[in-house]
C-alpha positions in Angstrom: 99.1 122.9 21.2 98.9 124.4 24.7 100.4 123.2 27.9 97.0 122.1 29.1 96.6 119.9 26.0 99.9 118.2 26.6 99.6 117.9 30.4 98.9 114.3 31.4 96.7 113.4 34.4 98.5 112.1 37.4 97.6 109.5 40.1 94.9 106.9 39.6 92.6 108.9 37.4 93.9 107.7 34.1 91.9 107.8 30.9 91.3 104.3 29.4 93.0 103.6 26.1 91.1 104.3 23.0 88.9 101.4 22.0 89.1 99.7 25.4 85.9 98.2 26.5 84.0 100.1 29.2 84.0 97.1 31.5 87.8 96.7 31.3 89.9 97.1 34.5 91.2 100.4 33.1 87.7 101.8 32.6 86.8 100.8 36.1 89.9 102.4 37.5 89.3 105.7 35.7 85.7 105.9 36.7 86.3 105.2 40.4 88.6 107.9 42.0 90.1 106.6 45.2 90.8 110.1 46.8 87.8 112.4 46.3 88.1 116.0 47.5 87.1 116.7 51.0 83.4 117.4 51.4 82.6 116.1 47.9 79.4 114.1 47.5 79.6 110.9 45.6 76.6 109.7 43.5 77.9 106.1 43.4 80.1 105.4 46.4 82.5 102.6 45.9 81.5 99.2 47.2 83.1 98.0 50.4 86.1 95.9 49.8 85.7 92.2 50.7 88.2 90.8 53.1 88.6 89.3 56.5 86.8 92.3 58.1 84.7 93.4 55.2 81.1 92.4 54.2 81.0 89.9 51.3 79.5 91.2 48.1 75.9 90.2 47.4 75.3 87.0 45.4 74.3 87.5 41.8 70.6 86.9 41.0 69.4 83.7 39.3 69.6 79.9 40.0 67.1 77.7 41.8 65.2 79.3 44.8 66.3 78.2 48.2 64.3 75.3 49.7 61.7 76.4 52.2 62.3 75.7 55.8 60.1 72.9 57.1 57.1 74.1 59.0 57.1 70.9 61.2 60.8 69.8 61.5 61.2 66.1 60.8 58.0 66.0 58.8 56.7 67.2 55.4 53.9 69.8 55.5 51.9 70.4 52.3 48.4 71.2 51.1 46.1 68.7 49.4 42.8 70.0 48.0 43.0 73.0 50.3 43.7 71.0 53.5 47.0 71.0 55.2 48.6 67.6 55.6 51.6 66.6 57.8 53.3 63.3 56.8 56.6 61.5 57.2 59.3 62.2 54.6 59.0 59.8 51.6 55.2 59.4 52.0 53.7 59.2 48.5 50.7 61.4 47.5 48.1 58.6 47.6 48.8 57.8 51.2 49.1 61.4 52.1 45.7 62.2 50.5 44.0 59.5 52.6 44.9 61.3 55.8 42.8 64.3 54.8 39.9 62.3 53.2 40.9 62.8 49.5 40.7 59.8 47.3 43.2 59.3 44.5 42.1 56.3 42.3 44.7 53.7 41.5 45.0 50.2 40.0 48.6 49.1 39.9 49.7 50.7 43.3 49.8 48.4 46.4 51.4 49.7 49.6 53.3 46.4 50.1 54.6 46.1 46.5 57.1 48.0 44.4 55.9 50.9 42.4 55.0 50.3 38.8 53.2 53.5 37.9 51.8 52.0 34.7 48.0 52.4 35.1 48.2 56.2 35.0 44.8 56.8 36.6 46.5 58.4 39.7 47.9 61.4 37.8 47.2 64.7 39.7 48.3 68.3 39.6 51.3 69.4 41.8 52.5 73.0 42.3 56.1 72.1 41.6 55.5 70.2 38.3 54.5 71.5 34.9 52.7 68.3 34.0 50.5 65.8 35.8 52.5 63.5 38.1 51.7 59.9 39.2 50.6 60.1 42.8 51.8 56.6 43.6 55.4 57.3 42.6 55.8 60.9 43.8 56.8 61.6 47.4 55.4 64.7 49.1 57.6 67.8 49.2 57.6 70.6 51.7 55.2 73.4 50.8 53.8 71.5 47.9 50.2 72.2 46.8 48.3 69.1 45.4 45.0 69.3 43.5 43.1 66.1 42.8 39.7 67.4 41.6 40.6 69.9 38.8 39.0 69.6 35.4 42.4 68.6 33.9 42.7 65.7 36.5 39.1 64.6 35.9 39.6 64.4 32.2 42.8 62.4 32.6 40.9 59.9 34.8 38.1 59.6 32.3 40.5 59.1 29.5 42.4 56.3 31.4 39.1 54.6 32.2 38.0 54.7 28.6 41.4 53.2 27.5 41.2 50.4 30.1 37.7 49.5 29.1 38.3 49.6 25.4 38.9 45.9 25.1 37.5 44.8 28.4 34.6 42.3 28.0 31.1 43.1 29.4 31.3 40.1 31.8 29.9 41.8 35.0 26.8 39.6 35.1 28.9 36.4 35.3 32.1 37.8 37.0 33.0 36.7 40.5 34.5 40.1 41.1 31.3 41.9 40.5 30.4 43.9 43.6 34.0 44.5 44.7 35.6 45.5 41.4 37.6 48.7 40.9 36.6 48.9 37.3 33.0 49.0 38.2 33.5 51.5 41.0 35.8 53.8 39.0 33.6 53.6 35.9 30.6 54.9 37.9 32.7 57.6 39.6 35.2 58.8 36.9 33.9 57.7 33.5 30.2 56.8 33.1 30.2 57.2 29.3 29.5 54.7 26.5 32.3 53.1 24.6 33.4 54.8 21.4 35.1 51.6 20.1 34.3 50.8 16.5 34.8 47.2 15.6 35.4 44.1 17.7 37.3 43.9 21.0 40.7 42.1 21.2 40.1 38.4 22.1 42.4 36.5 24.4 42.3 33.3 26.4 39.1 33.2 28.4 39.9 30.4 30.9 43.6 30.0 31.3 44.3 27.6 34.1 47.5 28.8 35.7 47.7 26.2 38.4 45.8 24.0 40.8 44.1 26.9 42.5 44.0 29.9 40.2 42.4 30.5 36.8 43.0 33.6 34.6 40.7 35.4 32.3 43.1 37.3 30.1 40.4 39.4 28.5 39.6 41.0 31.8 43.2 41.7 32.7 44.3 45.4 32.7 48.1 44.6 33.0 48.5 46.3 36.4 51.2 43.7 37.1 50.3 43.4 40.8 50.3 39.6 40.5 53.7 39.5 38.8 55.2 41.8 41.4 53.7 39.9 44.3 55.1 36.6 43.2 58.5 38.1 42.6 58.7 40.1 45.9 56.7 38.5 48.7 57.0 34.6 48.4 60.0 35.2 46.0 58.7 32.6 43.6 58.7 34.3 40.2 56.2 32.2 38.3 54.3 34.9 36.4 55.4 37.2 33.6 54.1 39.7 31.0 54.2 38.5 27.5 53.3 40.1 24.1 52.9 43.8 23.1 50.2 46.3 22.7 46.6 45.1 22.7 47.9 41.5 22.8 49.9 41.9 26.0 49.0 39.3 28.6 49.8 37.8 31.9 50.8 34.2 31.9 53.0 31.6 33.5 56.5 30.9 32.1 56.5 28.1 29.5 56.5 24.7 31.0 55.6 25.9 34.5 52.5 26.5 36.5 51.4 28.7 39.3 51.7 26.2 42.1 53.0 28.4 45.0 51.4 28.0 48.5 50.7 31.8 48.2 49.1 31.7 44.7 45.6 32.8 46.0 47.1 36.1 47.2 47.2 37.0 43.5 43.4 36.8 43.5 43.3 39.2 46.4 45.5 41.8 44.9 43.9 41.6 41.4 41.8 44.8 41.2 39.5 43.3 38.5 38.1 39.9 37.7 41.0 38.5 35.8 42.5 36.2 38.5 40.0 33.9 40.1 40.0 31.2 42.8 39.1 27.9 41.4 37.7 27.0 44.8 35.4 30.0 45.1 34.6 30.5 41.4 30.8 30.7 40.8 30.0 29.8 44.4 28.5 33.1 45.7 28.1 36.7 44.9 30.0 39.3 47.0 26.9 41.2 47.9 25.3 38.1 49.4 28.2 37.5 51.7 28.8 38.9 55.2 32.3 39.3 56.6 33.5 38.5 60.2 36.9 39.3 61.6 38.5 36.0 62.7 41.7 34.1 62.9 43.0 31.3 60.6 43.2 27.9 62.4 45.4 26.3 59.7 48.7 26.5 61.7 50.3 28.2 64.7 51.0 31.4 62.8 47.4 32.6 63.5 46.9 34.9 60.5 44.3 37.5 60.9 41.5 36.9 58.4 38.0 38.0 57.4 35.7 35.0 57.1 33.0 35.5 54.3 29.8 33.6 55.0 26.2 33.3 54.1 23.4 31.6 56.1 25.4 29.1 58.2 28.1 28.3 55.7 31.6 29.8 55.3 32.6 30.4 51.7 36.1 31.8 51.9 38.9 33.2 54.0 40.6 36.5 53.1 43.7 37.9 54.9 43.0 40.8 57.3 45.9 43.2 57.7 48.0 42.6 60.8 51.4 44.2 60.8 52.8 42.0 63.6 51.7 38.6 62.1 50.8 38.2 58.5 50.8 41.8 57.1 48.4 41.5 54.1 48.9 37.9 53.2 48.1 34.3 54.0 49.0 30.9 52.7 46.8 28.8 50.4 46.6 25.9 52.9 45.2 28.1 55.6 42.9 29.8 53.2 41.2 26.6 52.2 40.9 25.3 55.8 37.5 26.8 56.0 36.1 23.6 54.5 36.1 21.8 57.9 33.5 24.3 59.1 30.9 23.2 56.6 31.3 19.4 56.1 31.6 16.4 58.4 30.3 18.2 61.4 29.0 16.6 64.6 25.5 18.1 64.9 23.7 16.0 67.5 24.6 14.4 70.8 25.0 10.6 70.9 25.2 8.0 73.6 26.8 4.7 72.6 29.5 3.7 70.2 28.9 3.6 66.4 31.2 1.2 64.5 30.9 -0.9 61.4 30.4 -4.0 63.5 27.9 -2.7 66.0 25.7 0.3 66.4 24.5 0.9 70.0 23.7 4.6 69.5 20.6 5.8 71.3 18.0 8.0 69.6 19.0 11.7 69.3 19.2 13.4 72.8 18.5 16.9 73.9 21.4 19.0 75.0 20.3 18.6 78.7 20.0 14.8 78.4 23.4 14.6 76.8 25.0 16.6 79.7 23.3 14.4 82.2 24.5 11.2 80.4 28.1 12.5 80.3 28.1 13.5 84.0 26.7 10.1 85.0 29.4 8.3 83.1 32.2 10.4 84.6 31.0 10.7 88.2 32.2 7.2 89.4 35.7 8.0 88.2 36.2 11.4 89.8 39.6 11.6 91.4 40.6 8.2 90.0 44.0 7.7 88.3 42.1 5.7 85.6 40.5 8.9 84.3 42.5 11.0 81.8 41.8 14.3 80.1 42.8 15.0 76.4 42.9 18.7 75.4 43.2 19.9 71.8 45.3 23.0 70.9 42.5 23.8 68.4 40.3 25.0 71.2 40.2 28.6 72.1 41.7 30.1 75.3 38.1 30.5 76.7 37.3 26.9 76.0 40.5 25.7 77.6 40.1 27.9 80.7 36.6 26.5 81.3 37.2 22.8 80.4 40.6 22.5 82.2 39.2 24.3 85.3 36.3 21.7 85.2 38.9 18.9 84.8 40.9 20.0 87.8 38.1 21.1 90.1 35.3 18.6 89.3 37.2 15.6 87.9 40.3 15.9 90.2 42.9 15.4 87.5 46.4 17.0 87.7 47.8 16.1 84.3 46.4 16.8 80.8 47.4 14.9 77.6 47.9 17.1 74.5 46.1 16.1 71.3 45.8 18.2 68.1 46.6 17.8 64.5 49.8 16.1 63.4 52.9 18.0 62.4 53.0 19.1 58.8 55.2 20.9 56.4 56.5 24.5 56.9 57.5 27.0 54.2 59.9 29.9 53.9 57.3 32.6 54.7 54.2 32.3 56.9 53.2 28.6 57.1 54.5 26.7 60.2 54.9 23.0 60.8 52.6 23.1 63.8 49.1 22.9 62.4 47.4 23.8 65.6 46.4 27.5 66.2 46.5 27.5 70.0 49.3 25.3 71.3 50.9 28.3 73.0 47.5 29.1 74.7 47.1 25.5 75.9 50.6 25.7 77.5 49.8 29.0 79.2 46.4 27.9 80.5 47.8 24.6 81.9 50.6 26.4 83.6 48.3 29.0 85.1 46.0 26.3 86.5 48.8 24.2 87.8 48.3 21.3 85.5 51.1 19.4 83.9 51.1 18.5 80.2 51.9 15.1 78.8 52.4 13.9 75.2 49.8 12.0 73.2 52.0 9.0 73.0 52.0 8.6 76.8 48.2 8.5 76.6 48.2 5.8 74.0 50.6 3.8 76.1 48.6 4.2 79.2 45.4 3.0 77.5 47.0 0.0 76.0 48.5 -0.9 79.4 45.1 -0.6 81.1 46.1 2.3 83.3 43.6 4.6 81.7 40.0 3.3 81.3 38.1 6.6 81.0 38.8 9.6 78.9 37.3 13.1 78.7 38.4 14.7 75.4 38.1 18.4 74.6 38.4 18.0 70.8 39.1 14.7 69.1 41.9 15.8 66.8 44.9 13.4 67.3 48.5 13.8 66.1 48.6 10.2 64.8 46.4 8.2 62.3 42.8 8.6 63.5 41.9 5.1 62.6 44.8 3.7 64.6 43.8 5.6 67.7 40.2 4.6 67.2 41.3 1.0 67.8 43.0 2.1 71.0 40.0 4.2 72.1 37.7 1.1 71.7 39.4 -0.3 74.8 38.1 2.6 76.9 35.1 1.9 79.2 34.1 5.5 79.2 34.9 8.0 76.5 33.2 11.4 76.7 34.2 13.5 73.7 33.4 17.0 72.7 34.0 17.1 69.0 33.6 19.5 66.1 34.0 17.0 63.1 33.2 13.4 62.7 36.1 10.9 62.5 36.9 7.3 63.4 37.7 8.6 66.9 34.3 10.1 67.5 32.7 6.8 66.5 34.2 5.2 69.6 32.8 7.8 72.0 30.4 6.4 74.6 29.0 10.0 74.9 29.5 12.3 72.0 28.8 16.1 72.5 28.7 18.3 69.4 31.1 21.3 69.7 31.0 24.6 68.0 33.6 25.8 65.6 35.5 29.0 66.4 33.6 30.8 63.7 30.4 30.1 65.7 31.5 31.8 68.9 33.7 34.5 70.3 37.1 34.0 71.9 40.9 34.3 71.6 43.8 32.3 70.3 47.5 32.7 71.3 49.7 32.1 68.4 53.3 30.8 68.4 55.0 34.1 69.2 52.7 34.7 72.2 50.4 37.2 70.5 46.8 36.8 71.7 44.1 37.7 69.1 40.3 38.1 69.4 38.0 36.5 66.9 34.3 37.3 66.4 31.1 35.2 66.1 29.8 35.0 62.5 26.7 32.9 62.8 24.9 30.6 65.3 26.2 27.1 65.9 25.0 24.5 63.6 22.6 21.8 64.9 22.9 21.2 68.6 26.5 22.2 68.8 27.7 24.3 71.8 31.1 25.8 72.6 33.5 23.7 74.7 33.2 26.2 77.6 29.4 25.8 77.6 29.6 22.0 77.8 32.1 22.3 80.6 29.7 24.7 82.5 26.8 22.3 82.2 28.9 19.3 83.2 30.2 21.2 86.3 26.6 21.8 87.4 25.6 18.2 86.8 28.5 17.1 89.0 27.5 19.5 91.8 29.9 22.3 91.1 29.2 26.0 90.7 29.6 27.6 87.2 27.6 30.5 86.0 29.3 31.4 82.7 26.8 32.7 80.1 29.3 33.8 77.5 33.0 33.5 76.4 33.4 36.9 77.8 32.2 35.7 81.2 34.7 32.8 81.1 37.6 35.2 80.3 36.7 37.7 83.1 36.2 34.9 85.7 39.2 32.6 84.9 41.9 34.5 82.9 43.3 36.1 86.0 45.0 32.8 86.9 47.2 33.1 83.8 49.7 35.8 84.3 50.5 36.1 80.6 46.9 37.2 79.9 47.0 40.0 82.5 47.8 42.8 80.0 45.3 41.6 77.3 42.1 43.7 77.3 39.4 41.3 76.0 36.9 44.0 75.1 39.3 46.6 73.6 41.2 44.0 71.6 38.1 43.1 69.5 38.3 44.0 65.8 36.9 47.5 65.4 34.3 46.9 62.7 31.8 45.2 65.1 31.0 47.0 68.3 27.7 45.4 69.4 27.7 42.0 71.1 26.1 39.0 69.5 25.5 38.6 65.8 25.8 41.7 63.7 26.6 40.7 60.1 28.1 43.2 57.7 28.3 43.1 53.9 31.7 41.9 52.8 32.1 45.1 50.8 31.6 47.2 54.0 33.8 45.4 56.5 36.1 48.3 56.8 37.4 48.4 53.3 36.4 50.9 50.7 34.4 49.2 47.9 36.6 47.1 45.7 39.7 47.6 47.8 40.6 44.0 48.7 44.2 44.6 49.9 43.2 46.2 53.2 41.4 44.9 56.3 40.3 47.6 58.8 41.0 51.2 57.6 44.3 52.6 58.8 46.3 55.8 58.5 49.8 55.2 57.0 51.0 58.7 57.8 52.1 59.9 61.2 
């Protein structure tokens, strides 16, 4: 062996041991000489050493891709059906799709209830998911691409509709929900195929009375659980549950209980099909025969925003109209059923003379002009006298109170007003208040603006019994005590001019009775307990010879030699509201509900009052995004 064979390399260029792996430290050392000859070119130069002054080595490939930077910081930017959408973080796909005009069908979803995601008709394609995702449950993500009209999505929608209709009875011809039912709408839009069911449908309880106001048809129920979630989450009175399994699953009350909540009729509103029905409205009218008018509930001082559904000159039901500041999407049962006073027991003709069981001195029916003349003639001798009193009802609108109290001050010469109205009632833990008068706050504001002092109803009763008050002009005959008891007191009055909406023992004692319009028969405003002033619209003409309070005040002013030229509630507001500082910022015209722009009577079908067909949880359309 030669010297060259036995000579070992020196320095760092050592040969790796035999059998050592090529990725061992020794192999790396031998393959990377640290001191190359001067001027030599290196095919693979050594990587720069990492350290305080060196460049860090590149990160190895693999792992999730970095999240894209938001296009609009603070918001989520995505694409839905080819259109860019910018929404707040956390907005789900259903609400985001509405902002660009895309409709994603749903049954179980409600924007004010928790997410159940059990109806599965809202499944759509998303770029960041391998399978269809529920749009109600999935929030939008930055850079996401959503498709709602692909063949895969359409087939899913058709399949869900077929499944939901498998055991659903063919009750459309007798169902109260017909005309505003999501099953009908979605069948025509997403299914429209005959049933493939062989055999009989699953039979369940057809008329299950859940409580005093709600009846359930279990065969029509699609188990969306909206009603269960509503009772659990909004009034917090869990009275409904889901029982059974499979095709025999059903909604029902818990054993030994009933659905007796003051908010039970909201379950009828949120039901997307004809399963839950109002026992009051059931079989009364068809949805397509009804017209809807935006109005305000007069059941209590909360002043819930409502839609009043009516036909001809009769109101058939109240439904909550969405108002984030007052009642959101709900209303109590007591207020919902207060519409009955609009239809029955109305004062429809003017009368002169008292009508009691003992005597009947009422003259034949008078014209509106003759009635105004008779009232003015009775009041004129007492103008400016301390024996003349004025009773104002907090059920009258702001326009009515502005006109009548201005008449009382300027033409009758009074400085104080006695407050009438309904008696106090029960309040609950959510919306219903103890004060059953919708405009007590408005009455206080109008009296303050006109410089009139308010006195209690008890003081009026005391004054009449003492003989200090012998004449009374009443704007509304609602009284906070027993009506029959006050009728005995009113019988002592020599002159009693009353503008009344409904008949009562008190109206029977009026020497001149003037029929007054209900709020649904005129335009105007109410100011609810928190000081929020709301507009309501006219639904239909006044019944009989009834006229609004402000119109009677205008005619009486003229008969007593005053000057009043008000031709509408709008004229009253523009002429007199300036005296009330709290009304200064309220724009009477712009505050009107948006679904009626022309003045006067302009009825709309209840399915077209701003809600998409069958969507009963909304009032006027709104955008829930940015």
